[in-house]
N, C-alpha and C positions, 0 to 999 in steps of 0.2 A: 552508695552500697549496692542499690539495686542493680546498676550497671555492671559492677564487679560480679555480683552473683550470677547475673545473666551471662556474662563472659565465661564463668566457670562451667555453667550448664552447656553452653555452646561448645566450649573447649572439649568436653566429653563426647559431644556429637562429632566434632572434627576428628578426634582420635579414633572413634568407632568407624568413621567412614574410611579413614586411612587404613584401618586394620583389615577391613573386608574388601576393599577396592582391589581389582585385578592389577597386576603389574605388567610393565612392558608396554610397547607400543610407542610410535612416534607422534600420534595425534593427540590433541587435547582431550584430557579425560577428566571426570570429577576430581581425581586425585591431583592432577596438574592444577586445576583451578583452586583447589583447597590450599595448595601450597603458595598461592599468591595472596596479597593482602585483600584483593577485591573478592576472591573466592571465600576466604574466611569471613569477610564482611557480610557477604550474601548469607551465610549461615546465621550470623548474628541477627541480621535484619528479618530473615524469615521466622527466626524464633520469637523475636518481638512481635511481629505481625500476627503470628499464631496465637499469642496470648491476647492481644488487643482485639483482634477480629475486626470487623467492619460494622459499625452501628448504622444500619440503614434506616432512612426515614424519607419523607417527601422530598422531591427534587426542587432545587431552586428555580425560580422562574427563568433565569438566564439560560437554563438548559433546554427550555422549550419542549419538555417532554410530557406526555399524558400522565394523568394522576395515577395509573396503575403502575407506573414505573417508580422504583425506589432508588434513591441515590445515597452514596457514602463516600468516604475517602480512605485511602491507605497511605500510611507514611512510608517513604523509602529513603534511603540516604542519597543525597546529591552525589557524594563520592563514596563508593563502596569500600575503598581503602580506609575510610574513616567512618565506620557505620554508626557510631554514637555521636558523630558530629551533626552537621546541619541536615535537617530533613526537608524534603518537599513532599507534597501531598497530591497523589493521583486521584482524579475523580472516577468513580465507579457507578454504573447503573445496573439494576437487576429487576427481572420479573421472576418471581418464584415459580417453580415447577407446577403446572396446572393439574397434574394427575393425582391419584391417590398416594399417600405417604409411602406405601410399599412400593410403588413404581419409580420413586425418585432415585436417580443414579448420581446426582451431585450437580456441580455447576459446569456449564459449558462456557468457556471464555472466548471471546472473539476479538481478533485484530483485523481491521479492514486493509491495512497497508498504508502506502504513502512512500516513505515515511512522512508522517505528518497528519494522517487521517485519525478521526476520533470514531471509536466504536460505540459511543453513547446511544446511538439509534438502535442498536441490534436487540435490546430487549423487546422492542415493538414488533420484531419479526414473529414473536410468539402468537401474534393474532392472525398470521397468514396461513392459508391452507397447507402450503408446502412444509411449514414448520410445526404443524399441530402435534404430531406424535413426538417429535423431538421435544418440543416445549412441555409436553406432559411429563417427560422423564427428567428434564434438566431444568435447573435455574438458568435462565438466559442472561448472561453477564457481558456487558461491554464496558469499556473504559477509555479514557483519554491518556495516551502514553505521555511520558515526561516531555514537556514543552508544548503540548497541544491543549487548546482550550483554556480550562482553569487549572491545568496541572503544570504549574510553574511555567507559564506561557513565555515563549521566545517571540521576539520581533526583531526584524533587521532594518526596517524602514518605515516611514509614515504610510499607513495602509491607503490613504487617499492617493498618494503618489504611486504606490504599487499598482493600484487598479485604474489609473488614470487612462482615459480613452477619449478619442480614437489614437492609436499608435500604428506606425508604419514600419515595415521591414522589407528590404528587397529580396526578391527570390534568390539572386545571386549577389552576395555581399561584396561590396568594393573594398579596397584596402582602407579607405577612409572610414568606411562603416565599421569594419573590423576594429579599428583603432577606438572608435567610439564605444563599441560594446566592451572592449577590454577595459576602458576607463569606467564603464558602468559597473562591470563585474568587480573591479578593485573597490569601488565605492560601497557596493552591496556588502562585500566581505568585511570592510572596515566598519559598516553599520552593525553587523552581527557581533563583531568583536567589542565594539563600543558599548553596545546595549546589554549584552550578557556578561561582559567582563570575564574574569577567570572562570566563571561557572560554565562557559561555553564548551570546554573541553569535555564535560561530563555528559553531553548529549550524543550518545552513539548507541550502536546496535548491541554491543555487549551488555551495557547497562540497561538497555531495553529488556534483554533477555533476563537479566537479574531481577528487574522489576516484576517481570512475569512470574518468576519463582516466588518472590515475596507476596504478590497478589494471590498466588495459589494458596500459601500458607494462611494469609488473612481470611481467605474464604473457608478456611477449615478443611481443605481437601488434602488428603494424604498424597494423591497423585492428580496430575493436571489433565483435564479433558479440554481440548483446544481446537478452535477452528481459526486459521489464518488465511487471509487472501493476499496475493500479490507480495508486497514486501513483508506482510504477515507470515508468509510461509518461510522467509529467511529468519525471521524472529523465532518461529516454532522450531526450525532445524537447529538454530543456535541453542535454544533451551534444551532440546533433546540431547545434544552433544554434551552440554555442560552438566545437566541434571537428569541423566537417563533413568535413574531409579524413581524419579518423580513423574514420569510420564504414564499416563493411563491410556488415552486415545488421543490421536491427533488427525485432523483433516487439513491438508495443505493444499490450497486451491489456487491454481494459476501461478506456477512456481518460478521464483527467482533462482537463477543458476548460482549456486553457493560456492563455486570454485573460487578460491582466494585471489587468483589472478584476474578474475572477472569483476571483482568488487572495487569500484563502481565504474571505472572509466571504460572498460571493454564491454561491460554490460550494456552501457548506454549506446555504444556503437552498434551493437547488435540489435538493440531495440529499434534504432532508427532505420536499419535495414528492413527489419520485420514489418514496420509500419508501411513501408513502401508496397509490400505485398497485400496488405490488408486495405490500404487505400485503393488498390486495383481491384480488390474484391467488391468494395463499395461501388466503384464506377462501373463494373460489369453488371451489377444488379440494377443500378440506375439505367444503363443502356438497355437492359431487358425490358424495362418499363417506360420506353421512350413515349409510348402512346399517352401515359399518364403525365409524364413531367416534361417532354419535349426538349431533353437536354443532350440528345445524341443517341445514335443507335449502336455505337461502339464505345468502349472504354476511352479510347483516344478522343472522340468527339465530346464525351462527358468532360474530359480534362480540359478541352478547349473552352467549354462553357464555364468551368470554374476559373480558368485563367482570364477569361473575359470579365467575370465579376470582380476578380482580383485586381486587374488593371484599372477598372472603373473606380473601385474603393480607394485605390492608391491616390486618385486625383480628388475624389469627392466621397468622404466617409458617409456611410448610411446613417441618417438621422444625427449626424455629428457625433456618433458613438462608435461606429464599427469601421475600423480600418482593416488593413491587411493582417495585422497581428491578431485582431479578434476573429477575423474570418478563419485563419488557420486553426486557432485553438478550437473553434466551434466544430470544424470538420475533422479535427483530430479525433474527437469523440466518436465519430463514425468508425474509427479504427478500434475503438475500444468495444463498442456495443452495437450490434446490428439492429436493435430495436430503436435506435436513432436515426436509421437510414431513411425511413420514409419522411420524417419531419425535415431532416436536413436536405433531402432532395426537393421537397416541396419549397423550402425556403429559397433555395437557389433558383428554382424555376420561377418563382414569383418575383424575386429581385430582378432577374433578367427581363421580366415582362413589365417592369416598372412599379411594382409593389414591394417596397423594402421592409414592410412591417413585420412579416415572419422572421426575416433574417435579423432585424434589430432585436426582436423578442428573444431569439435564441443566442445571439452572439454578443450583445451588449453586456458589459459587466453591470452587476446590480451594486450600487453604492452600500446598500444595507449588508452585502456579503464581504465588504472590503476587509475588515479586521479579520474575519475567520480565514479568508483566502490568503492574506499576507502571513498570518500565523502558520498555516499549514505549509506554505512555501518556505518560510524561515526554518521550520523544523526539518523539512525535506533537506534543505541545504546543509544545515548543521550536522545532521546524522550522516549523510553521504560524504560530506567533506571530511568529517571526523574518523569515519570508518576505516580509511585505507589511504595509502599514498595516491596522489594524482600527478599527472605531469605538470610541472611548474614552468615549462617553456612553452610559450604560445605557438612556436613553430611546430611543435609536435601536434598540438590540436589542429593547427591549420592544415598540416600535411595529411593527417588521418581523415579529417572531415571533408577537405576539398576532394579527396579521392572518393570518399563514400558518397558525397553529394552527387556525383556523376551517375551513380546507380540509384540513389535513394534521395531525391531532391525534396520530397514532401516535408519530412520531419527533421532532417539532419541539422540544419542550422539552427532551428528552433530549440533543438535539444542542446546544442552547443551553448547558446546563450543562457539557457536554464541552469547548466552545470558549471559554467566558466568560473564562477566565484571560487570554486574548489582549487583552481590553479594559484589563487592569491590568499589562501586561507591561512590565518595566523595561529590557530590552535594546534596543538600536537596531534598527530595521526595514530590511529590504532593500527595493529596488525590483524588482518582478517583471520578468524579461526578457521581451521580446517575441519569443516563439518563432516562428521563421519561417525557411524556406530556399526559395531559388528553384529553378526547374527545373534539373536537372543538377548542383546544388551537392552533393547526397548521393545515394548510390544509392537506389533505391526502398525505402521502408519499408512493411512490412505491418502494418496496423491491423486488430485484431479487436475486434468489439463485438457484444453481445447487445442487441437492440432495446428490451427492457424492463428493462435493468440499472438498479438503484436507486442503488447506491453511486456509480457513475459514469455518470450519464444519457447516453443515446445522442447527444445533441446535442454533447457533448464530443468524441466520436469524429468527427463530421462537421466540427466546427471544426478539429480537428488535421489532418484530411485536407486541408482547404483551406489550412492554413498550411504543410504540409510538401510542397513541389513534388515531384511524381512519385510521391507515396504511393499506396498501394492500400488500400481499405477492404473488408473482408469482414464481412458482417453475419449473425448468426444471427437470423433473423426470429422474432418472436413469443415469443422466450425472454428470460428475466431473470436467469440465473445470472451471478454476478460472477466473472470469471476463467474464460475458456473455452478457453484454450490447453491442449492435452493432456487435455481433459475427455471429456464423453460425446458430442460431436458429431463423427462421423467425417469429415464434409465440412470442418468448420473444421480438424481436425487434418491433413487431406490438404493443404489450402492451406499450412499452416505448414510441414509437412514438405517439401513441394516447394520452398518458398521457402528454407528453411535448407539443404537439400541441393543445390539447383541454382541458386538465385536466381530461379527462375521465379515469376511472379505473374500473376494476372488483369490485364486491360488497366488498369482504373481501379477498378472496383467488382465485388463478386460477393456473392451471397446464398446462404445455407444454410438449408434447412428447420430447424425447431427440433428439438432432441433430445426424445425422449418424455418426457412428464410422469411422475413417479413413480408406481408401483402403490401402492395403499393396503396398509397392513400390518395383518394380522389381529391382533385384540386379544390372541390368546394367544401371540404371538411375542415372547418376553421379550427377544430380541436387540436390539430397538430401545431397551431400557432403558440400553444402555452409553453411557458418556459420551464424546464425541468431543473432540479437541483444539480449542481456540479458534481461530477464523479471524481472519486479519489483515484 
């Protein structure tokens, strides 16, 4: 009886939405979504969540969070076309707003990207100086999206096998090696299908956006205030398109290009090309500090030093743990974050001088992280493969990436092997939503982007800016760090803080000078040998 009564109330909401929604237009709108079973199911699920709320309490030990963070869960349908059917529970973390009650503006919900990243650490940001004023006004809320952590976790293979090291990969793959990787991709895709079964089809971005809408309702927020980084920007853009009346403020930081034809095959091609430029930025910085690191006075000489290390590791892995695959993964992080540049340069310098310790500390996988790492990659694969059509003919992949690798050898083939399971995916594919809002349909959205970001190239921010009517684009010029909100640039942080606290934005665009590049670290500073947590 309760379910029937709830459907009755929700039915009224649906009819009201249909009555007031604007007609016309070729792009997806709330009306279009409400006409689908999944759209109607989202209304049902959000109504249930609003009634249930989230009973926050202490966090389980497995979350490894400090005592000041509260945890809870929110129920969402596995399948939004069947909203009263099987439910899964998403883990949520919160730190309440630290200011006076009159200063509180609601909950700020965060998604760190991936897909496959958990935002459960985000409430801890409330203790950092850069977030102090925002944390006074907002509950700081992070969560684990579906499939991540304890939120109906996905797994595609044994974590110990996934993180096994050392592993080797040729810089230029032979025909035989390509066949080996095709076989591994097929096995991985089969493992995802076998482990998740028919549930696998429900792990995709449209459902992630619907989950975000249900979380909004469970938090008691009439409209969503959201911060998304990297893939989290795509999630926020989907939510804004599907649920424009439920958007309050959104900060979208380091933007995925939402163009339907880019999701996700072409997006990865463009990412590989962009990483080549950022890899060159790192080598140029190292060359400027040759006196500190001794790796070469030009970017080309630094590359030779890297290739010398790579060749040595291909024959004799460092510490029996670091092969060429681990080396490339470690130095790929220099393409994401320039605060990694000094420690990566130091590790390479020391390795070539006969001390492999720093390189092992930075590049060797930690067995303690195996389950979390494998889970994150499983969710990444499931979401990206489910989201859109991918080429199913290996010849297409081979043609496109062989040509690209001539221009961008550093990341291209590693990116192929990461995504190749999508060529052999067994679950049905979604059709990417045409992300778009007209002027006045949503409040202004604040878009943040670094001009030389490799993981999410700057053109994606420009495209989203065009697609979201009334949005504002703040650019960190000449910089390439991925994820700039709350980071090293005071100008960027000032725009974000003003927007979240007052709603104030620049008129349409603004620019910030780049944050300073890192200082070189002296070779006798052993602190750089510490191993940092992996980035999403």
